[in-house]
VMD Tcl script that draws the C-alpha trace (Angstrom):
set ca {
  {-6.63 -20.26 -8.56}
  {-3.61 -19.28 -10.63}
  {-2.77 -16.07 -12.51}
  {0.28 -14.83 -14.37}
  {0.20 -11.37 -12.78}
  {-1.38 -10.75 -9.39}
  {-1.91 -7.23 -8.06}
  {-2.91 -6.67 -4.46}
  {-4.71 -3.36 -4.11}
  {-7.26 -1.56 -6.27}
  {-6.28 2.08 -5.84}
  {-4.41 4.27 -8.31}
  {-1.25 2.10 -8.33}
  {-3.18 -1.16 -8.54}
  {-5.39 -0.08 -11.43}
  {-2.45 1.46 -13.30}
  {-0.34 -1.69 -12.85}
  {-3.18 -3.91 -14.04}
  {-3.96 -1.83 -17.11}
  {-0.28 -1.44 -18.03}
  {0.45 -5.15 -17.59}
  {-2.48 -6.19 -19.76}
  {-1.57 -3.70 -22.48}
  {2.08 -4.78 -22.53}
  {1.54 -8.51 -22.10}
  {-1.80 -9.23 -23.69}
  {-1.36 -13.00 -23.48}
  {-0.85 -12.94 -19.71}
  {-3.68 -13.31 -17.21}
  {-3.93 -10.37 -14.79}
  {-5.88 -10.42 -11.52}
  {-6.54 -7.60 -9.05}
  {-7.44 -8.32 -5.42}
  {-9.04 -5.44 -3.56}
  {-11.07 -5.14 -0.37}
  {-13.89 -2.88 -1.61}
  {-16.31 -3.58 -4.46}
  {-15.88 0.01 -5.63}
  {-12.72 2.11 -5.37}
  {-12.80 5.87 -4.80}
  {-10.78 8.52 -6.62}
  {-8.20 9.55 -3.98}
  {-7.76 13.14 -5.19}
  {-11.52 13.69 -5.36}
  {-12.22 12.83 -1.72}
  {-12.11 16.44 -0.42}
  {-14.76 17.49 -2.94}
  {-17.61 15.18 -1.86}
  {-19.07 17.85 0.45}
  {-19.73 21.24 -1.16}
  {-18.90 20.40 -4.80}
  {-20.34 16.90 -5.21}
  {-23.63 15.98 -3.55}
  {-22.68 12.35 -3.02}
  {-19.58 10.31 -2.24}
  {-20.77 7.93 -4.94}
  {-19.94 10.55 -7.55}
  {-16.27 10.02 -6.70}
  {-15.96 6.41 -7.85}
  {-12.97 5.22 -9.88}
  {-14.41 3.45 -12.94}
  {-13.43 -0.15 -13.64}
  {-14.17 0.13 -17.35}
  {-10.52 0.17 -18.48}
  {-9.82 -3.05 -16.58}
  {-13.06 -4.65 -17.79}
  {-12.31 -3.84 -21.42}
  {-8.84 -5.38 -21.16}
  {-10.04 -8.54 -19.43}
  {-8.49 -7.96 -16.01}
  {-10.02 -10.29 -13.42}
  {-11.09 -8.82 -10.08}
  {-11.43 -10.54 -6.72}
  {-13.13 -8.72 -3.82}
  {-11.33 -10.00 -0.74}
  {-8.41 -9.18 1.54}
  {-4.92 -10.60 1.13}
  {-3.82 -11.79 4.58}
  {-0.72 -13.92 3.91}
  {2.04 -13.98 1.32}
  {4.43 -16.89 0.77}
  {7.20 -15.61 -1.50}
  {8.87 -19.04 -1.76}
  {5.77 -20.85 -2.97}
  {4.52 -17.70 -4.77}
  {1.09 -17.91 -3.19}
  {-1.19 -15.27 -1.67}
  {-3.89 -16.40 0.75}
  {-7.09 -14.42 1.11}
  {-9.26 -13.77 4.14}
  {-12.11 -15.71 2.53}
  {-9.96 -18.84 2.34}
  {-8.94 -18.81 -1.31}
  {-5.27 -19.12 -2.35}
  {-3.94 -17.51 -5.53}
  {-0.70 -18.63 -7.17}
  {1.20 -16.08 -9.22}
  {4.14 -15.68 -11.55}
  {4.62 -11.94 -10.89}
  {3.21 -10.03 -7.94}
  {2.65 -6.29 -7.45}
  {1.94 -5.09 -3.91}
  {-0.11 -1.89 -4.11}
  {-1.71 -1.88 -0.68}
  {-1.59 1.89 -0.29}
  {-1.63 3.75 3.00}
  {-3.83 4.50 5.97}
  {-4.35 7.70 7.98}
  {-1.78 8.61 10.60}
  {-2.96 8.82 14.22}
  {-2.34 11.70 16.59}
  {-0.87 10.59 19.94}
  {-3.14 12.88 21.91}
  {-5.95 12.54 24.41}
  {-9.41 12.45 22.86}
  {-8.42 11.06 19.47}
  {-10.93 8.19 19.81}
  {-13.92 10.31 20.81}
  {-17.11 10.08 18.79}
  {-17.11 12.83 16.17}
  {-13.38 12.62 15.45}
  {-12.80 11.48 11.88}
  {-9.78 10.42 9.87}
  {-9.74 10.26 6.08}
  {-9.98 6.74 4.67}
  {-10.15 5.72 1.00}
  {-13.33 3.73 1.59}
  {-16.67 4.54 0.02}
  {-18.66 3.34 3.05}
  {-16.49 5.42 5.40}
  {-16.72 8.52 3.21}
  {-20.51 8.25 2.91}
  {-20.79 8.28 6.72}
  {-18.24 11.08 6.95}
  {-20.24 13.19 4.52}
  {-23.37 12.67 6.61}
  {-21.45 13.83 9.69}
  {-20.20 16.96 7.90}
  {-23.70 17.83 6.73}
  {-25.00 17.55 10.30}
  {-22.13 19.47 11.95}
  {-22.01 23.23 12.46}
  {-18.52 23.77 13.94}
  {-15.76 21.76 12.28}
  {-12.09 21.78 13.22}
  {-9.60 20.35 10.74}
  {-6.26 19.33 12.26}
  {-3.57 19.60 9.59}
  {-3.09 22.32 6.99}
  {-1.54 20.29 4.20}
  {-3.21 19.61 0.84}
  {-6.01 17.41 2.19}
  {-6.78 19.64 5.16}
  {-6.89 22.81 3.04}
  {-9.02 21.15 0.34}
  {-11.46 19.80 2.94}
  {-11.74 23.25 4.51}
  {-12.27 24.93 1.16}
  {-14.99 22.53 0.05}
  {-16.82 22.36 3.37}
  {-16.84 26.17 3.55}
  {-19.01 26.18 0.43}
  {-21.84 24.75 2.54}
  {-24.24 27.05 4.38}
  {-23.93 27.46 8.14}
  {-20.50 25.87 8.65}
  {-17.82 27.37 10.90}
  {-14.53 25.90 9.73}
  {-11.18 26.09 11.53}
  {-7.81 24.77 10.32}
  {-5.08 24.12 12.89}
  {-1.52 23.79 11.52}
  {1.65 23.53 13.61}
  {3.92 24.97 10.87}
  {4.14 28.73 10.14}
  {1.82 28.40 7.14}
  {-0.74 26.07 5.64}
  {0.81 24.16 2.69}
  {4.28 25.02 4.05}
  {5.77 21.65 3.07}
  {4.78 22.21 -0.56}
  {5.30 25.93 -1.24}
  {7.48 28.88 -0.33}
  {5.98 31.53 1.95}
  {4.60 33.88 -0.70}
  {2.59 31.08 -2.30}
  {1.34 29.84 1.09}
  {0.24 33.39 1.93}
  {-1.69 33.68 -1.35}
  {-3.56 30.47 -0.53}
  {-4.23 31.54 3.06}
  {-5.61 34.87 1.86}
  {-8.18 33.04 -0.25}
  {-9.06 30.78 2.70}
  {-9.67 33.81 4.90}
  {-11.82 35.43 2.19}
  {-13.92 32.25 2.28}
  {-14.45 32.68 6.02}
  {-12.12 29.86 7.07}
  {-10.39 30.45 10.42}
  {-6.66 29.65 10.23}
  {-4.47 28.90 13.26}
  {-0.80 28.45 12.30}
  {2.23 27.89 14.52}
  {-0.39 26.10 16.61}
  {0.01 22.75 18.33}
  {-2.99 20.66 19.36}
  {-2.80 19.69 23.04}
  {-5.86 17.44 23.14}
  {-9.33 16.87 21.80}
  {-11.92 17.78 24.43}
  {-15.05 15.85 25.29}
  {-16.48 12.99 27.33}
  {-18.11 10.50 24.98}
  {-18.37 12.91 22.10}
  {-16.07 15.68 20.90}
  {-16.90 19.21 21.99}
  {-13.70 21.06 21.18}
  {-9.99 21.11 20.40}
  {-7.50 22.60 22.86}
  {-4.70 24.41 21.05}
  {-1.56 25.84 22.64}
  {-1.63 29.63 22.61}
  {-5.19 29.71 21.25}
  {-7.35 28.00 23.85}
  {-10.25 25.67 23.20}
  {-11.93 25.89 19.79}
  {-15.52 24.66 20.01}
  {-16.28 21.79 17.65}
  {-18.96 19.20 17.10}
  {-16.78 17.46 14.49}
  {-13.00 17.11 14.10}
  {-11.27 15.94 10.93}
  {-7.68 14.76 11.43}
  {-5.50 15.11 8.34}
  {-1.89 14.82 9.50}
  {-0.45 12.49 6.89}
  {-0.56 8.81 6.09}
  {1.35 5.62 6.87}
  {2.23 2.86 4.41}
  {0.19 -0.34 4.56}
  {3.16 -2.72 4.38}
  {2.29 -5.39 6.97}
  {1.64 -8.05 4.30}
  {5.10 -7.54 2.82}
  {6.86 -7.26 6.18}
  {5.26 -10.45 7.50}
  {6.45 -12.26 4.36}
  {10.06 -11.26 5.09}
  {10.26 -8.54 2.44}
  {12.53 -5.64 3.40}
  {10.71 -2.61 4.81}
  {12.36 0.65 5.91}
  {11.99 2.11 9.40}
  {9.11 4.33 8.29}
  {7.17 1.36 6.93}
  {7.82 1.79 3.20}
  {8.57 -1.34 1.21}
  {12.14 -1.05 -0.05}
  {12.32 -1.13 -3.87}
  {14.95 -0.64 -6.56}
  {14.69 1.55 -9.66}
  {12.36 -0.96 -11.31}
  {10.10 -1.20 -8.24}
  {11.44 -4.68 -7.40}
  {11.37 -5.66 -3.74}
  {13.85 -7.89 -1.90}
  {11.78 -10.97 -2.89}
  {12.05 -12.50 -6.35}
  {9.22 -11.57 -8.75}
  {7.58 -9.30 -6.16}
  {7.17 -5.60 -6.97}
  {5.66 -2.73 -4.99}
  {4.22 0.63 -6.05}
  {2.18 3.47 -4.64}
  {1.86 4.65 -1.05}
  {3.13 1.36 0.38}
  {6.48 1.65 -1.46}
  {9.52 3.60 -0.35}
  {10.10 6.98 -2.03}
  {13.54 8.51 -2.65}
  {14.09 12.13 -3.57}
  {14.89 12.83 -7.23}
  {17.68 15.19 -6.17}
  {19.24 13.76 -3.01}
  {18.24 10.10 -2.94}
  {16.99 10.52 0.61}
  {13.84 8.70 1.71}
  {10.94 11.18 1.57}
  {7.17 11.14 2.12}
  {5.45 11.64 -1.23}
  {2.13 9.81 -1.13}
  {0.52 11.11 -4.31}
  {-1.70 9.29 -6.80}
  {0.36 10.70 -9.69}
  {3.54 9.25 -8.16}
  {1.76 5.93 -7.59}
  {0.74 5.72 -11.25}
  {4.27 6.46 -12.48}
  {5.69 3.77 -10.19}
  {3.04 1.28 -11.29}
  {3.87 1.85 -14.96}
  {7.59 1.36 -14.27}
  {7.01 -1.77 -12.20}
  {4.56 -3.37 -14.62}
  {6.91 -2.57 -17.49}
  {9.63 -4.56 -15.69}
  {7.56 -7.69 -14.98}
  {9.01 -9.58 -17.94}
  {12.26 -7.76 -18.70}
  {14.00 -4.48 -18.00}
  {14.25 -1.38 -20.15}
  {17.01 0.96 -19.04}
  {15.12 4.14 -19.82}
  {11.97 3.01 -17.99}
  {13.39 3.26 -14.49}
  {12.51 5.23 -11.40}
  {15.22 7.88 -11.13}
  {13.70 9.20 -7.91}
  {10.47 10.81 -6.85}
  {9.87 14.30 -8.20}
  {6.79 15.62 -6.47}
  {4.50 17.53 -8.84}
  {1.19 18.71 -7.48}
  {-1.65 21.20 -7.73}
  {-4.38 22.31 -5.37}
  {-7.18 24.88 -5.41}
  {-8.50 27.37 -2.88}
  {-11.69 28.89 -4.24}
  {-10.69 30.39 -7.59}
  {-6.94 30.26 -6.96}
  {-4.94 27.31 -8.27}
  {-1.52 26.61 -6.74}
  {0.99 24.14 -8.09}
  {4.60 23.15 -7.94}
  {7.22 20.65 -9.03}
  {10.61 19.76 -7.63}
  {12.26 21.67 -4.80}
  {10.97 24.81 -3.15}
  {13.51 27.55 -2.55}
  {13.38 26.75 1.17}
  {14.01 23.04 0.70}
  {16.71 23.57 -1.92}
  {18.68 25.60 0.62}
  {18.11 22.94 3.27}
  {19.55 20.35 0.89}
  {22.62 22.54 0.36}
  {21.94 23.95 -3.09}
  {23.12 27.47 -3.87}
  {20.21 28.84 -5.82}
  {19.18 31.53 -8.26}
  {15.49 32.38 -8.48}
  {13.56 33.79 -11.43}
  {10.07 35.25 -11.02}
  {7.52 36.51 -13.53}
  {3.93 37.64 -13.04}
  {1.36 38.72 -15.59}
  {-2.09 37.61 -16.73}
  {-2.91 34.21 -18.23}
  {-4.62 35.44 -21.41}
  {-3.89 38.06 -24.02}
  {-5.21 40.67 -24.19}
  {-5.89 40.87 -20.47}
  {-9.36 42.25 -21.15}
  {-10.60 38.80 -22.26}
  {-13.27 37.26 -20.00}
  {-11.97 34.92 -17.30}
  {-8.47 36.43 -17.25}
  {-6.52 35.69 -14.04}
  {-3.17 36.80 -12.66}
  {-0.50 34.10 -13.18}
  {2.78 33.98 -11.26}
  {5.70 31.65 -11.97}
  {8.70 31.16 -9.70}
  {11.60 29.03 -10.97}
  {14.46 27.77 -8.80}
  {17.80 27.04 -10.48}
  {21.05 25.66 -9.13}
  {24.04 28.01 -9.33}
  {24.99 26.20 -12.56}
  {21.68 27.26 -14.09}
  {19.92 23.86 -13.98}
  {16.19 23.95 -13.18}
  {15.47 22.18 -9.87}
  {12.03 23.52 -8.92}
  {9.10 25.70 -9.84}
  {5.89 27.05 -8.34}
  {2.86 28.62 -9.99}
  {-0.36 30.28 -8.91}
  {-3.22 31.51 -11.05}
  {-6.16 30.05 -12.93}
  {-6.94 26.88 -14.83}
  {-3.66 26.71 -16.72}
  {-1.64 26.07 -13.55}
  {-1.94 22.27 -13.65}
  {-0.48 21.73 -17.10}
  {2.14 24.44 -16.58}
  {3.35 22.52 -13.51}
  {3.55 19.38 -15.64}
  {5.69 21.28 -18.15}
  {8.00 22.39 -15.32}
  {8.21 18.76 -14.17}
  {9.26 17.58 -17.63}
  {11.87 20.36 -17.80}
  {13.34 19.35 -14.43}
  {13.43 15.64 -15.29}
  {15.31 16.44 -18.49}
  {17.87 18.69 -16.79}
  {16.87 21.80 -18.68}
  {18.93 24.91 -18.06}
  {18.27 28.63 -18.06}
  {19.67 28.83 -21.58}
  {17.35 26.09 -22.86}
  {14.31 27.72 -21.28}
  {15.44 31.15 -22.50}
  {15.21 29.89 -26.09}
  {12.23 27.55 -25.60}
  {9.73 27.50 -28.46}
  {6.12 27.64 -27.32}
  {2.63 27.82 -28.72}
  {0.14 30.42 -27.50}
  {-3.51 31.35 -27.96}
  {-5.35 34.40 -26.56}
  {-7.86 32.33 -24.56}
  {-5.53 29.59 -23.29}
  {-2.13 31.14 -22.56}
  {-0.33 34.30 -21.63}
  {1.10 36.43 -24.39}
  {4.21 35.07 -26.15}
  {5.82 38.40 -25.27}
  {5.21 37.85 -21.54}
  {4.98 34.05 -21.22}
  {5.73 33.59 -17.52}
  {7.66 30.31 -17.79}
  {10.13 31.89 -20.20}
  {10.08 35.30 -18.50}
  {10.99 33.74 -15.15}
  {13.93 32.00 -16.84}
  {15.07 35.32 -18.29}
  {14.80 36.88 -14.83}
  {17.09 34.14 -13.47}
  {19.46 34.41 -16.44}
  {20.27 38.05 -15.75}
  {21.07 37.14 -12.12}
  {23.35 34.30 -13.20}
}
mol new
graphics top color blue
foreach p $ca { graphics top sphere $p radius 0.5 }
foreach p [lrange $ca 0 end-1] q [lrange $ca 1 end] { graphics top cylinder $p $q radius 0.2 }
display resetview
């Protein structure tokens, strides 16, 4: 078989690369190879327990690819020959390509502790069959310990706590849950909501081992003791699936990420990489960072696919700017760029602006929520980060902060920013938190 564009992987990066390639180069044949007949929505995985009543309700639709004529092959790529431009599949078929995108994603990280392989210990895999079994296990369990208080761990805890009769514990070795994503005051707001939901939080806590003989019966935590459990979910990060590239002689960094340039090109001619398998470099420092997000994967896939048949200077990856949102019960938390803590670690001298008010006007409207915005500026007044908590407007407000950071907006620009408002959808134009936080920083500068 031969195809003009071959994409290995059917997750967020793979689908985005396929759709972008077909839209840009309509006369080119595009083929996606993926291992599962149906792909899951990565960001929806934590919500298959208390919110959705089936893992099958979290399927990524293939309709966009079908409508554009993207071919799909359900198999596993096991060998890549970059000289002959051929990929061999587990089923025996060989596919020749003109351009190749590796979008093989990531797998769950393992904990190097005793008891990790006991029955009842689960990791999070982006596999429908795995998630269906995992959901069955959650429904049957009464005492669940989640190891890892990052986004996935917190979202799992929040959703599972919606179910009747579940005792949920989160064990996190850092001082706060979500500490890698937010400054302390935002972490504390999220933890308060978790505690209101009856979730038991153990921070500054290191797991010594998982206890049991054949099946898990508890988790031993330093300084806490043994927490009883009939199910353990391990959510301590992910590792790039880059073996296919590495075995083909493509350059891979020491953490396993496939090394790419600003157009997502690898060290092999006509081979690109995007998504969790590709190396990420910080937007601000250029350092290699972990940022395995579906939104980042999609941006990389668009850039890479756009460069298949020629470069455009403005469509380049200038570095990964993490922009994210999460939800704990009714509280949405989001951020973009650097936290105040990380900015200081990177050596920035910072000025911070903060504003808090309600998200509608007047505040007596139904559904009104408190909304807090924190903006981090360099000493020259350039926006380098922002965090938000509140209601449903948090997600798009974080996206606006992301755009402002990417375009180097300053306090002065934000001070005079023209906005649109509506009583039901935004805060008052008199007290619009994004602008008010900039004004707060301006007076300090």
